[in-house]
N, C-alpha and C positions, 0 to 999 in steps of 0.2 A: 504494500499500500503506499509505502514511502516514496517509491519511484513515481506513482501516479500523482502524488502530491506536488512533488518537485516539477513534473511536467505541466501541471495546471498553473503553478507559480510563474514558471518561465513563460508559457503562453500569455498569462495576464500582464507580465512585464513588456513583452513584445507588443501586445496590444495597446497597451498604455502608450508606449512610444509612437506608435503610429498615430493614434488619435491626438497626440499633442500637435502634430504636423498637419493632419488632415481634417478638414472641417467643411461641412456642405454649406453653401450660401444659397440665396434666391436665384441667383444668376448660374451657379454651378453646384447642384446638390451633390450629395454623397451617395455613391453605389456601394453598399456594404454587403458582404457575404457571411453567411453562416453555413458551416459545413458539420453535419452530424455523420454518425456512421452509415446511416441508411439514406438520408435525404441531403439536399443542398437548398438554401434559400437566399433569395436576394431581395434587398430593399433599397428604394431611392429615398433618401431623407433629406429634409431642409432643417439643417440644426439651428438655425436663427429663430425659426418658430417652432421646432420640435414636431414637425408634421411629417408622416410617411406619404409620400406622392405617389408611389407604385410600389407594388411587391408580386414576387412569382416565387414558386418553389416546384421542386420535382415531383411533389405529390400530384399536381395538376399540369404536369408538362407533357410532352409528347410521348403518347402511349406506345410508339413504335421504336423508341429509343431502348436499346438492350443493355448497354454498359452504363456504369455510373459517369463515365466521362461523357458519353452521348447525352445522357440526361441532364448534365451540368450545361453541355452546350445549348440544349433546348430551353434551359431556363433563362440562360444569357439572351437567346433570341427572344423570348417571351418578355423579359423585363425591358429589352429594348424597344419592342413594339408599344408596350405600355407608356413608356417614357415619351416616345415620338408622338404618341396620341395625345399626351399631356403637354405638348409642345417643350420638351426637354430634349436637347440635343447634346449638350456638353454636361459631363458629371466628373466627379472626382472619385477614383477607384479606391476602397478600403478593403484590403484584403483580410482584416480583422485579425491579425496575427498569424494566420495560416501562410505557409510558404507559397510563393506564386509558381505552382506546379500542379499538374494532374487535373482535378475537378475544378479548382479555383481558376487556373489558367484556362481551361476550356469555356468556362463560363464568360470570363472576359473576352475571349476570342469570339464566342457567339454573339454577345453584345456589340462587339466592334463591327462585326460582319453585317449585322443589321441596321448599323448607321449611327451607334452611339459613340461619342468622341471622348476619349480620356487618354 
């Protein structure tokens, strides 16, 4: 159990460091990612007013996606479509302490392919 606690503390430190630098504004909201073992979630947040402008998750993403990476890419495409529908083209990407690799990278690439700029 000690190793798990250290891992959570390390993740918290990394996340805190990222959030010091990254913040969403009205003109450029924050695209944040949450990754669980089973699913991946994305939200576009305006930190000035504390409002979630758009959200997407792998629970209601493309049913044809078989691998977790494909699901993440479809979540990125879904969040980009919702953002463009809400007249949001530019965002700040918040990887939320996760490494920019695998599912997090696939989500970002899916969002970029559908026209979101970050």
